C-alpha positions in Angstrom: -23.4 -21.0 -56.7 -25.7 -23.5 -58.3 -24.3 -26.2 -55.8 -24.9 -24.0 -52.8 -28.4 -23.3 -53.9 -29.1 -26.9 -54.5 -27.8 -27.9 -50.9 -29.7 -25.1 -49.3 -32.9 -26.1 -51.0 -32.4 -29.9 -50.2 -31.9 -28.9 -46.6 -34.9 -26.6 -46.5 -37.3 -29.2 -47.6 -36.2 -31.6 -45.0 -37.3 -29.2 -42.3 -40.6 -30.5 -41.1 -43.5 -28.3 -41.6 -41.6 -25.4 -43.2 -43.1 -23.6 -46.1 -40.3 -24.8 -48.5 -41.2 -28.5 -47.5 -44.8 -27.7 -48.4 -43.9 -26.2 -51.7 -41.7 -29.0 -52.6 -44.3 -31.6 -51.8 -46.7 -29.9 -53.6 -44.6 -29.4 -56.7 -42.9 -32.7 -56.8 -45.6 -34.8 -58.0 -46.2 -32.4 -60.9 -42.8 -31.5 -62.0 -40.4 -34.0 -60.4 -37.7 -33.7 -57.9 -35.1 -31.7 -59.7 -37.5 -28.9 -60.9 -39.2 -28.9 -57.4 -36.0 -28.4 -55.7 -35.0 -25.6 -58.2 -38.3 -24.0 -57.5 -37.5 -24.1 -53.8 -34.1 -22.7 -54.6 -35.8 -19.8 -56.3 -38.0 -19.2 -53.5 -34.8 -19.1 -51.2 -33.3 -16.7 -53.6 -36.2 -14.4 -53.3 -36.4 -14.5 -49.6 -32.5 -13.9 -49.2 -32.9 -10.9 -51.7 -35.8 -9.3 -49.7 -33.7 -9.9 -46.4 -30.5 -8.2 -47.7 -32.2 -5.6 -50.0 -34.9 -4.5 -47.4 -33.2 -5.4 -44.2 -36.3 -7.4 -42.9 -36.1 -10.3 -40.6 -37.2 -13.9 -41.7 -40.0 -15.4 -39.8 -41.0 -18.8 -40.5 -44.8 -18.9 -40.3 -45.1 -22.7 -41.2 -48.0 -23.9 -43.1 -51.1 -21.7 -43.3 -54.7 -23.6 -43.1 -56.9 -22.6 -45.7 -60.2 -22.6 -43.9 -62.3 -23.5 -47.2 -59.7 -26.4 -48.1 -60.1 -27.7 -44.5 -63.9 -27.8 -44.7 -63.6 -29.5 -48.2 -61.4 -32.1 -46.8 -63.6 -32.7 -43.7 -66.6 -33.1 -45.8 -64.8 -35.6 -48.1 -63.4 -37.7 -45.3 -67.0 -37.8 -43.6 -68.5 -38.7 -47.0 -66.1 -41.5 -47.3 -66.7 -42.9 -43.9 -70.5 -42.9 -44.5 -69.8 -44.8 -47.6 -68.1 -47.5 -45.7 -71.1 -47.9 -43.2 -69.8 -45.7 -40.4 -72.2 -43.2 -38.5 -70.5 -39.8 -38.2 -71.2 -37.1 -35.7 -68.9 -34.1 -35.7 -68.3 -32.3 -32.5 -65.7 -29.5 -32.5 -62.6 -30.0 -30.4 -62.4 -26.4 -29.4 -64.3 -23.3 -29.7 -62.1 -21.8 -32.5 -62.5 -25.0 -34.6 -63.9 -24.8 -38.1 -67.6 -25.4 -38.3 
């Protein structure tokens, strides 16, 4: 079972944009590859248990963008560009873009 979970977790983290890839990369720097893979394997186990126990369908939702984190990153990038001597003017690319 351990080998199967390890293989499934390694395959899941290679799927670009999946929640498992995002979780792995978030944890890898803090706890290392092995423990991060096991954290992903644990997440997979929980998802599988929920599917089998409750009979729900799994729906991959991908990365959920936190609006506060997006604003913080935008402000940091603008500040860095201004420090480098650039003049920055922000214009939203779409009506639903963050302000």
